[in-house]
Residue frames as qw, qx, qy, qz and C-alpha x, y, z in Angstrom:
[[0.579, 0.506, -0.528, -0.361, -21.04, 16.80, 27.03],
 [0.986, -0.093, 0.119, -0.068, -20.91, 13.03, 26.72],
 [0.357, -0.639, 0.618, 0.286, -17.34, 11.72, 26.97],
 [0.876, 0.474, 0.037, -0.084, -16.17, 10.47, 23.58],
 [0.525, -0.502, 0.556, 0.404, -12.93, 8.88, 22.42],
 [0.666, 0.649, -0.244, -0.276, -11.38, 8.45, 18.97],
 [0.576, -0.434, 0.689, 0.072, -9.73, 5.04, 19.11],
 [0.450, 0.164, 0.778, 0.407, -10.85, 3.68, 15.74],
 [0.091, -0.042, -0.393, -0.914, -12.30, 5.37, 12.68],
 [0.363, -0.415, -0.744, -0.377, -15.62, 3.66, 13.33],
 [0.232, -0.383, -0.614, 0.650, -16.00, 5.47, 16.68],
 [0.199, 0.409, 0.064, -0.888, -17.62, 8.31, 14.70],
 [0.544, 0.529, 0.652, -0.018, -20.52, 8.28, 12.24],
 [0.465, 0.452, 0.407, 0.644, -20.72, 9.93, 8.84],
 [0.084, -0.928, -0.255, -0.259, -22.34, 13.10, 10.21],
 [0.585, -0.729, 0.111, 0.339, -19.44, 13.52, 12.65],
 [0.629, -0.080, 0.409, 0.657, -16.91, 13.23, 9.84],
 [0.270, 0.718, 0.411, 0.492, -18.81, 15.63, 7.60],
 [0.295, -0.952, -0.084, -0.017, -18.62, 18.16, 10.43],
 [0.666, -0.540, 0.258, 0.446, -14.91, 17.48, 11.08],
 [0.592, 0.248, 0.420, 0.642, -13.91, 17.87, 7.43],
 [0.089, 0.847, 0.287, 0.438, -15.72, 21.19, 7.20],
 [0.479, -0.874, 0.012, 0.082, -14.33, 22.34, 10.53],
 [0.728, -0.246, 0.296, 0.568, -10.79, 21.37, 9.48],
 [0.424, 0.566, 0.355, 0.612, -11.26, 23.53, 6.38],
 [0.179, -0.937, -0.153, -0.259, -12.29, 26.53, 8.51],
 [0.658, -0.692, 0.152, 0.255, -9.44, 26.03, 10.98],
 [0.713, 0.060, 0.334, 0.614, -6.93, 25.64, 8.14],
 [0.253, 0.760, 0.274, 0.533, -8.11, 28.88, 6.53],
 [0.394, -0.917, -0.006, -0.062, -7.65, 30.69, 9.85],
 [0.771, -0.388, 0.255, 0.436, -4.15, 29.22, 10.13],
 [0.590, 0.353, 0.349, 0.637, -3.26, 30.47, 6.64],
 [0.026, 0.851, 0.189, 0.490, -4.52, 33.95, 7.52],
 [0.372, 0.164, -0.546, 0.733, -2.48, 33.97, 10.77],
 [0.479, -0.514, -0.092, -0.705, -5.77, 34.39, 12.61],
 [0.083, -0.259, 0.831, -0.486, -5.61, 33.24, 16.27],
 [0.729, -0.225, -0.449, -0.466, -7.93, 30.41, 17.22],
 [0.125, 0.307, -0.777, 0.536, -7.34, 29.91, 20.94],
 [0.695, -0.332, -0.265, -0.579, -10.50, 27.99, 21.76],
 [0.872, -0.253, -0.400, 0.121, -8.64, 25.57, 24.07],
 [0.090, 0.677, -0.396, 0.614, -6.93, 28.22, 26.21],
 [0.382, -0.489, 0.590, -0.516, -5.78, 26.82, 29.56],
 [0.971, -0.003, 0.054, -0.231, -6.48, 23.22, 28.49],
 [0.250, -0.614, 0.742, 0.102, -3.81, 20.51, 28.68],
 [0.898, 0.302, -0.246, -0.204, -3.03, 17.71, 26.23],
 [0.542, -0.523, 0.655, 0.065, -0.91, 14.78, 27.40],
 [0.733, 0.510, -0.388, -0.228, 0.87, 12.97, 24.56],
 [0.713, -0.412, 0.567, -0.030, 2.08, 9.47, 25.46],
 [0.614, 0.605, -0.458, -0.217, 4.58, 7.92, 23.06],
 [0.808, -0.280, 0.513, 0.073, 5.64, 4.29, 23.15],
 [0.699, 0.342, 0.409, 0.477, 6.39, 4.54, 19.41],
 [0.214, -0.501, 0.095, 0.833, 8.35, 7.59, 18.28],
 [0.432, 0.641, 0.559, 0.300, 7.08, 9.80, 15.46],
 [0.241, -0.049, 0.097, 0.964, 7.99, 13.09, 13.81],
 [0.201, -0.338, -0.456, -0.798, 4.60, 13.94, 12.27],
 [0.509, -0.588, -0.622, -0.091, 2.43, 12.74, 15.14],
 [0.472, -0.481, -0.350, 0.651, 4.33, 14.66, 17.79],
 [0.171, -0.051, 0.152, 0.972, 4.71, 17.83, 15.73],
 [0.241, -0.403, -0.551, -0.689, 1.10, 17.92, 14.54],
 [0.522, -0.635, -0.569, 0.009, -0.38, 17.33, 17.98],
 [0.494, -0.433, -0.255, 0.709, 2.06, 19.53, 19.90],
 [0.112, 0.004, 0.221, 0.969, 1.99, 22.45, 17.47],
 [0.271, -0.461, -0.632, -0.561, -1.73, 22.04, 16.91],
 [0.475, -0.650, -0.567, 0.173, -2.65, 22.14, 20.58],
 [0.352, -0.363, -0.114, 0.855, -0.48, 25.21, 21.14],
 [0.013, -0.153, -0.416, -0.896, -2.17, 26.90, 18.18],
 [0.404, -0.578, -0.627, -0.331, -5.50, 26.16, 19.88],
 [0.236, -0.741, 0.179, -0.603, -4.22, 28.02, 22.94],
 [0.886, -0.445, -0.013, -0.131, -3.52, 25.00, 25.11],
 [0.158, -0.727, 0.665, -0.061, -0.46, 23.39, 26.67],
 [0.924, 0.153, -0.334, -0.108, 0.80, 20.02, 25.35],
 [0.469, -0.641, 0.598, -0.109, 2.88, 17.74, 27.59],
 [0.706, 0.398, -0.570, -0.135, 5.10, 15.05, 26.05],
 [0.657, -0.446, 0.577, -0.190, 5.62, 11.75, 27.87],
 [0.651, 0.328, -0.654, -0.203, 7.37, 8.64, 26.65],
 [0.901, -0.340, -0.218, -0.160, 7.17, 5.31, 28.38],
 [0.722, 0.149, -0.406, 0.541, 10.87, 5.36, 29.27],
 [0.121, 0.318, -0.305, 0.890, 10.40, 8.56, 31.28],
 [0.568, -0.321, 0.081, -0.754, 7.19, 7.62, 33.09],
 [0.502, -0.198, 0.764, -0.354, 5.71, 4.89, 35.25],
 [0.843, 0.365, 0.009, -0.396, 4.04, 3.45, 32.15],
 [0.658, 0.523, -0.540, 0.050, 7.43, 1.98, 31.30],
 [0.032, 0.412, -0.785, 0.462, 8.06, 0.73, 34.83],
 [0.235, -0.155, -0.959, 0.043, 5.17, -1.64, 35.21],
 [0.292, 0.204, 0.451, -0.818, 2.37, 0.61, 36.49],
 [0.361, 0.437, 0.822, 0.052, -0.96, -0.82, 35.29],
 [0.102, 0.307, 0.450, 0.833, -2.43, 1.03, 32.34],
 [0.313, -0.715, -0.581, -0.229, -5.65, 1.46, 34.27],
 [0.491, -0.661, -0.258, 0.505, -3.88, 3.23, 37.16],
 [0.340, -0.118, 0.248, 0.899, -1.99, 5.52, 34.79],
 [0.047, -0.502, -0.578, -0.642, -5.24, 6.42, 33.07],
 [0.395, -0.764, -0.502, 0.087, -6.91, 7.30, 36.36],
 [0.457, -0.583, -0.066, 0.669, -4.07, 9.65, 37.36],
 [0.288, -0.009, 0.407, 0.867, -3.22, 11.23, 33.98],
 [0.067, -0.561, -0.617, -0.549, -6.85, 11.93, 33.15],
 [0.371, -0.803, -0.416, 0.211, -7.31, 13.77, 36.47],
 [0.395, -0.598, 0.107, 0.689, -4.43, 16.13, 35.60],
 [0.117, -0.142, 0.553, 0.813, -5.24, 16.86, 31.95],
 [0.530, 0.385, 0.184, -0.733, -8.11, 17.58, 29.57],
 [0.863, 0.439, -0.076, -0.239, -7.34, 15.21, 26.69],
 [0.561, -0.472, 0.650, 0.200, -4.85, 12.39, 26.01],
 [0.731, 0.554, -0.318, -0.240, -3.21, 11.11, 22.82],
 [0.692, -0.403, 0.595, 0.063, -1.47, 7.73, 22.87],
 [0.651, 0.576, -0.448, -0.208, 0.83, 6.28, 20.20],
 [0.536, -0.436, 0.701, -0.176, 1.66, 2.70, 21.10],
 [0.025, 0.204, -0.935, -0.289, 1.74, -0.92, 19.96],
 [0.045, -0.315, -0.944, -0.089, -1.37, -2.97, 20.74],
 [0.284, -0.475, -0.351, -0.755, -4.89, -1.56, 20.32],
 [0.626, -0.538, -0.563, 0.019, -5.84, -3.06, 23.65],
 [0.444, -0.168, -0.324, 0.818, -3.53, -0.57, 25.37],
 [0.111, -0.142, -0.084, -0.980, -5.51, 2.47, 24.17],
 [0.552, -0.415, -0.568, -0.448, -8.78, 0.62, 24.77],
 [0.622, -0.419, -0.563, 0.349, -7.86, -0.12, 28.40],
 [0.260, -0.077, -0.191, 0.944, -6.59, 3.41, 28.96],
 [0.263, -0.269, -0.300, -0.877, -9.79, 4.94, 27.56],
 [0.586, -0.442, -0.654, -0.183, -11.97, 2.65, 29.68],
 [0.572, -0.532, -0.420, 0.461, -10.44, 4.23, 32.82],
 [0.293, 0.099, 0.050, 0.950, -10.02, 7.80, 31.56],
 [0.050, 0.689, 0.526, -0.497, -12.12, 10.76, 32.68],
 [0.173, 0.712, -0.178, -0.656, -11.16, 12.72, 29.53],
 [0.814, 0.543, -0.030, -0.205, -11.19, 12.04, 25.76],
 [0.583, -0.408, 0.614, 0.342, -8.50, 9.68, 24.46],
 [0.611, 0.690, -0.210, -0.325, -7.16, 9.75, 20.88],
 [0.892, -0.040, 0.361, 0.267, -5.39, 6.88, 19.16],
 [0.083, 0.847, -0.355, -0.388, -2.25, 8.39, 17.65],
 [0.600, 0.423, -0.644, -0.213, -1.37, 4.98, 16.14],
 [0.719, -0.316, 0.593, -0.176, -1.48, 1.34, 17.14],
 [0.244, -0.207, 0.877, 0.359, -0.46, -1.81, 15.33],
 [0.319, 0.442, 0.838, 0.019, -4.08, -2.28, 14.30],
 [0.206, 0.850, 0.464, 0.139, -5.32, 1.23, 13.40],
 [0.357, -0.139, 0.015, 0.924, -4.20, 4.75, 12.47],
 [0.140, 0.758, 0.637, 0.011, -7.44, 6.77, 12.52],
 [0.100, -0.824, -0.022, 0.557, -5.85, 10.24, 12.71],
 [0.236, -0.307, 0.617, 0.685, -3.88, 9.67, 9.52],
 [0.162, 0.393, 0.818, 0.388, -6.89, 8.49, 7.53],
 [0.001, 0.840, 0.432, -0.328, -8.90, 11.44, 8.88],
 [0.109, -0.706, 0.265, 0.648, -6.24, 13.76, 7.40],
 [0.261, -0.059, 0.791, 0.550, -6.00, 11.70, 4.20],
 [0.173, 0.614, 0.752, 0.163, -9.72, 11.93, 3.44],
 [0.035, -0.873, -0.177, 0.454, -9.72, 15.64, 4.26],
 [0.202, -0.491, 0.522, 0.667, -6.88, 15.98, 1.72],
 [0.249, 0.261, 0.839, 0.407, -8.83, 14.01, -0.88],
 [0.105, 0.806, 0.566, -0.135, -11.85, 16.26, -0.38],
 [0.128, -0.766, 0.118, 0.619, -9.68, 19.36, -0.82],
 [0.127, -0.365, 0.671, 0.633, -8.38, 18.11, -4.17],
 [0.105, -0.076, -0.870, -0.476, -11.22, 16.02, -5.58],
 [0.572, -0.254, -0.110, -0.772, -14.40, 16.68, -3.64],
 [0.799, -0.276, 0.317, -0.430, -16.47, 14.03, -1.88],
 [0.040, -0.378, 0.920, 0.091, -14.92, 10.58, -1.56],
 [0.669, 0.200, 0.582, -0.418, -18.35, 8.92, -1.69],
 [0.821, 0.512, 0.185, -0.171, -18.55, 6.49, -4.60],
 [0.297, 0.797, -0.521, -0.070, -14.84, 6.79, -5.41],
 [0.977, 0.015, -0.177, 0.117, -12.25, 3.99, -5.58],
 [0.242, -0.829, 0.497, -0.086, -9.22, 3.88, -3.28],
 [0.907, 0.220, -0.346, 0.095, -6.43, 1.41, -4.06],
 [0.521, -0.740, 0.422, -0.053, -4.18, 0.23, -1.27],
 [0.800, 0.448, -0.386, 0.099, -0.92, -1.31, -2.50],
 [0.254, 0.511, -0.684, 0.455, 1.36, -3.23, -0.14],
 [0.213, -0.036, -0.868, 0.448, 1.23, -4.44, 3.44],
 [0.439, -0.601, -0.492, -0.451, -2.31, -4.76, 4.85],
 [0.380, -0.001, -0.569, 0.729, -1.27, -2.87, 7.98],
 [0.061, -0.530, -0.580, 0.616, -2.93, -0.44, 10.39],
 [0.167, 0.350, -0.195, -0.901, -3.45, 2.11, 7.61],
 [0.292, -0.053, -0.803, -0.516, -5.15, -0.44, 5.38],
 [0.198, -0.408, -0.861, 0.230, -7.38, -1.60, 8.24],
 [0.026, 0.509, 0.337, -0.791, -8.44, 1.98, 8.88],
 [0.234, 0.201, -0.473, -0.825, -9.22, 2.63, 5.21],
 [0.247, -0.241, -0.910, -0.228, -11.51, -0.40, 5.35],
 [0.096, -0.541, -0.667, 0.503, -13.44, 1.08, 8.27],
 [0.080, 0.443, -0.035, -0.892, -13.65, 4.44, 6.53],
 [0.157, 0.001, -0.733, -0.662, -15.05, 2.85, 3.35],
 [0.182, -0.464, -0.867, 0.001, -18.08, 1.51, 5.22],
 [0.109, -0.637, -0.440, 0.623, -18.83, 4.79, 6.97],
 [0.087, 0.609, -0.147, -0.774, -18.20, 7.15, 4.02],
 [0.749, 0.480, 0.415, -0.192, -19.40, 4.82, 1.23],
 [0.384, 0.740, -0.475, -0.280, -16.47, 4.31, -1.13],
 [0.986, 0.130, -0.107, 0.011, -14.69, 1.28, -2.58],
 [0.287, -0.755, 0.584, 0.078, -11.30, -0.02, -1.42],
 [0.913, 0.321, -0.253, 0.016, -9.16, -2.32, -3.53],
 [0.501, -0.714, 0.489, 0.008, -6.32, -4.04, -1.70],
 [0.867, 0.395, -0.292, 0.083, -3.35, -5.77, -3.29],
 [0.423, -0.734, 0.519, -0.112, -0.76, -7.38, -1.02],
 [0.372, 0.404, -0.833, -0.066, 1.84, -10.11, -1.44],
 [0.806, -0.247, -0.512, -0.164, 0.85, -13.57, -0.27],
 [0.653, -0.240, -0.529, 0.486, 1.16, -13.77, 3.49],
 [0.203, -0.140, -0.231, 0.941, 0.77, -10.01, 4.02],
 [0.198, -0.441, -0.549, -0.682, -2.91, -9.59, 3.20],
 [0.433, -0.432, 0.142, -0.778, -5.83, -8.45, 5.31],
 [0.017, 0.006, 0.938, -0.346, -6.62, -10.58, 8.34],
 [0.181, -0.446, -0.796, -0.367, -10.20, -11.85, 8.09],
 [0.244, -0.639, -0.603, 0.410, -11.38, -10.05, 11.22],
 [0.120, -0.447, 0.018, 0.886, -10.58, -6.65, 9.70],
 [0.230, 0.109, -0.508, -0.823, -12.75, -7.15, 6.62],
 [0.058, 0.303, 0.944, -0.115, -15.57, -9.30, 7.99],
 [0.177, 0.714, 0.641, -0.219, -18.87, -8.20, 6.47],
 [0.001, -0.659, 0.146, 0.738, -17.34, -5.32, 4.51],
 [0.675, 0.516, 0.519, 0.088, -18.93, -5.32, 1.05],
 [0.273, 0.953, -0.063, -0.115, -16.85, -2.36, -0.15],
 [0.284, -0.678, 0.637, 0.232, -13.48, -4.12, -0.23],
 [0.912, 0.397, -0.068, -0.083, -12.05, -6.12, -3.13],
 [0.609, -0.552, 0.499, 0.275, -8.83, -8.14, -3.10],
 [0.681, 0.699, -0.193, -0.101, -6.42, -8.25, -6.05],
 [0.886, -0.197, 0.198, 0.370, -3.44, -10.51, -6.59],
 [0.562, 0.353, 0.222, 0.715, -2.11, -8.11, -9.24],
 [0.201, -0.587, -0.263, 0.739, -1.41, -4.57, -7.94],
 [0.031, -0.084, 0.437, 0.895, -1.66, -3.15, -11.46],
 [0.235, -0.444, -0.755, -0.421, -5.21, -4.43, -11.81],
 [0.318, -0.632, -0.570, 0.419, -6.05, -3.03, -8.38],
 [0.186, -0.461, 0.000, 0.868, -4.87, 0.41, -9.51],
 [0.140, 0.262, 0.658, 0.692, -6.71, 0.41, -12.84],
 [0.187, -0.627, -0.482, -0.583, -9.15, 3.34, -12.88],
 [0.489, -0.551, -0.528, 0.423, -8.64, 4.17, -9.19],
 [0.010, 0.928, 0.136, 0.346, -9.18, 7.73, -8.00],
 [0.296, -0.825, 0.437, -0.202, -6.61, 7.42, -5.22],
 [0.868, 0.146, -0.424, 0.214, -3.56, 5.16, -5.00],
 [0.329, -0.798, 0.362, -0.352, -1.93, 4.94, -1.59],
 [0.849, 0.092, -0.474, 0.214, 0.72, 2.87, 0.13],
 [0.518, -0.812, 0.246, -0.109, 3.04, 2.68, 3.13],
 [0.013, 0.648, -0.762, 0.002, 6.51, 1.40, 3.95],
 [0.755, 0.092, -0.623, -0.184, 7.06, -2.30, 3.44],
 [0.594, -0.149, -0.671, 0.419, 8.40, -2.74, 6.97],
 [0.332, -0.804, -0.136, -0.474, 6.45, -0.92, 9.66],
 [0.080, -0.586, 0.594, -0.545, 7.82, -0.04, 13.10],
 [0.696, -0.273, 0.525, -0.406, 8.05, -3.16, 15.24],
 [0.942, 0.248, 0.219, -0.061, 8.59, -5.53, 12.30],
 [0.136, 0.845, -0.487, -0.173, 12.23, -4.69, 11.59],
 [0.482, -0.339, 0.804, 0.077, 13.38, -8.29, 12.04],
 [0.688, 0.419, 0.592, -0.010, 11.27, -9.19, 8.98],
 [0.179, 0.798, -0.173, -0.549, 12.89, -6.56, 6.77],
 [0.092, -0.381, 0.799, 0.457, 14.95, -8.86, 4.52],
 [0.271, 0.300, 0.912, 0.073, 12.01, -11.18, 3.86],
 [0.275, 0.774, 0.416, -0.390, 9.70, -8.26, 3.20],
 [0.056, 0.665, -0.401, -0.627, 12.07, -6.65, 0.69],
 [0.086, -0.106, 0.907, 0.397, 11.90, -9.83, -1.37],
 [0.202, 0.474, 0.849, -0.114, 8.16, -10.42, -0.98],
 [0.182, 0.812, 0.339, -0.439, 7.12, -6.85, -1.86],
 [0.358, -0.269, 0.467, 0.762, 9.38, -6.33, -4.87],
 [0.100, 0.348, 0.699, 0.617, 6.43, -6.21, -7.31],
 [0.181, -0.793, -0.579, 0.049, 4.30, -3.95, -5.09],
 [0.325, -0.308, -0.002, 0.894, 6.05, -0.66, -5.83],
 [0.306, 0.846, 0.386, -0.201, 3.94, 2.33, -6.87],
 [0.421, -0.220, 0.397, 0.786, 5.58, 3.71, -10.01],
 [0.239, 0.366, -0.202, -0.876, 4.70, 5.86, -13.03],
 [0.269, -0.031, -0.849, -0.454, 3.31, 2.87, -14.92],
 [0.144, -0.426, -0.855, 0.257, 0.90, 2.08, -12.09],
 [0.075, 0.537, 0.300, -0.785, -0.26, 5.70, -11.76],
 [0.171, 0.234, -0.511, -0.809, -0.75, 5.87, -15.54],
 [0.290, -0.230, -0.860, -0.350, -3.42, 3.15, -15.47],
 [0.040, -0.474, -0.660, 0.582, -5.28, 4.74, -12.57],
 [0.228, 0.862, 0.448, -0.060, -7.95, 7.35, -13.30],
 [0.513, 0.560, 0.078, 0.646, -6.54, 10.20, -15.40],
 [0.146, -0.771, 0.129, -0.606, -7.06, 12.58, -12.46],
 [0.844, -0.386, -0.351, 0.123, -5.89, 10.13, -9.80],
 [0.094, -0.842, 0.399, -0.350, -3.80, 11.31, -6.86],
 [0.749, 0.073, -0.593, 0.286, -1.15, 9.51, -4.82],
 [0.459, -0.777, 0.187, -0.387, -0.83, 9.48, -1.05],
 [0.708, 0.088, -0.592, 0.374, 1.73, 8.21, 1.44],
 [0.545, -0.806, -0.221, -0.071, 1.50, 8.62, 5.20],
 [0.315, 0.734, -0.429, 0.422, 5.30, 9.03, 5.43],
 [0.072, -0.706, 0.521, 0.474, 8.14, 8.52, 6.10],
 [0.866, 0.465, 0.001, -0.185, 8.71, 7.09, 2.61],
 [0.592, -0.388, 0.590, 0.388, 11.50, 4.88, 1.34],
 [0.515, 0.691, -0.218, -0.457, 12.06, 6.07, -2.21],
 [0.355, 0.467, -0.784, -0.205, 12.80, 3.19, -4.53],
 [0.097, 0.028, 0.966, -0.239, 11.05, 0.67, -2.29],
 [0.260, 0.520, 0.772, -0.257, 7.28, 1.11, -1.91],
 [0.358, 0.885, 0.262, -0.138, 7.21, 4.17, -4.18],
 [0.655, 0.286, 0.146, 0.685, 9.49, 5.70, -6.80],
 [0.234, -0.409, -0.120, 0.874, 10.81, 9.23, -6.42],
 [0.027, -0.117, -0.502, -0.857, 9.12, 10.19, -9.68],
 [0.354, -0.576, -0.674, -0.296, 5.71, 9.40, -8.16],
 [0.455, -0.598, -0.464, 0.468, 6.31, 10.75, -4.65],
 [0.221, -0.470, 0.032, 0.854, 7.70, 14.02, -6.00],
 [0.151, 0.224, 0.676, 0.686, 5.52, 14.07, -9.09],
 [0.249, -0.168, -0.132, -0.945, 2.41, 16.06, -10.04],
 [0.639, -0.347, -0.560, -0.397, -0.06, 13.41, -8.86],
 [0.539, -0.187, -0.661, 0.488, 1.39, 13.26, -5.34],
 [0.297, -0.767, -0.078, -0.563, -0.34, 15.12, -2.52],
 [0.756, -0.211, -0.515, 0.345, 1.88, 13.60, 0.18],
 [0.307, 0.097, -0.323, 0.890, 3.11, 16.93, 1.51],
 [0.410, -0.349, -0.093, -0.837, -0.37, 18.48, 1.77],
 [0.794, -0.294, -0.507, -0.160, -1.46, 15.19, 3.35],
 [0.595, -0.096, -0.513, 0.612, 1.25, 15.55, 6.01],
 [0.007, -0.199, 0.168, -0.965, 0.33, 19.18, 6.71],
 [0.558, -0.349, -0.317, -0.683, -3.31, 18.27, 7.03],
 [0.597, -0.259, -0.696, 0.303, -2.56, 16.12, 10.06],
 [0.164, -0.041, -0.352, 0.921, -2.22, 19.47, 11.85],
 [0.355, -0.096, -0.108, -0.924, -5.56, 20.90, 10.73],
 [0.671, -0.225, -0.606, -0.363, -7.62, 17.70, 10.96],
 [0.564, -0.220, -0.678, 0.416, -6.36, 16.93, 14.46],
 [0.008, -0.015, 0.278, -0.960, -7.05, 20.48, 15.63],
 [0.561, -0.172, -0.302, -0.751, -10.65, 20.03, 14.47],
 [0.699, -0.180, -0.692, -0.021, -10.75, 16.63, 16.21],
 [0.382, -0.123, -0.608, 0.685, -9.44, 17.92, 19.55],
 [0.231, -0.073, 0.079, -0.967, -11.77, 20.92, 19.46],
 [0.647, -0.174, -0.489, -0.559, -14.70, 18.59, 18.71],
 [0.645, -0.188, -0.716, 0.191, -13.89, 16.16, 21.52],
 [0.302, -0.175, -0.507, 0.788, -13.50, 18.94, 24.09],
 [0.162, 0.233, 0.154, -0.946, -16.07, 21.53, 23.00],
 [0.496, 0.505, 0.691, -0.147, -18.48, 19.74, 20.69],
 [0.434, 0.548, 0.479, 0.531, -19.72, 21.38, 17.50],
 [0.215, -0.437, -0.113, 0.866, -18.90, 25.03, 17.07]]
């Protein structure tokens, strides 16, 4: 098999994603039936965390065990990665002792450099620029509830962060529209939307949500930007997803949040816990989508 990595959503083409969504469905059904699926028996996943996470660690660690393999957790404080060893050297060594690597870190260039020197597939578990595993799970969740996302409208409300950037990539590959509404100074950087004809920018978040099939958001202050918290609380005050906003979306619209959520800030409790929210299924689907992804990277199509 040709070595492939999943560092950005655009690393795969539409046909790859169509396969992954269907494979995630099959793997999820097996999970619900308590049917063993140990296709990665005796394989090893190394998980490298520079940024902590509940959902990323649990979904990858539990998922790889459910595939029959052995996950190993490393954080940069407990390894040479945090003591100045070049990323390239770490990649050479770690990839000779494992079968697949997941990295959750700060700059995208870290996962890019690691992958360039890795002998095994590398997965981006999150960087400041992209979060491709989350959007993979999100679109799988949308398909479960609403069918194909092609031709639909996704509204992103809030900080144009790594999630927003990944939705933009997904829109080009899977052919749907993305509306983005962010406070002044927190919008999309030009390089992340260059040439993308499927994105529209809205000053008014309510207008962005009008008629949308999916409304989604994230915390106002992402990890690594804590010193900006006070300024962000003031700037984002009008970018809260509430019942009024969901009411002007499509009548069958759903709400997503990649979690953790701050109720009363970026979303109200009535929306997050309400009938239009699929946030909990979305979180669970990290497990199933990533199992399909790891199987695909190591074994190809089944």
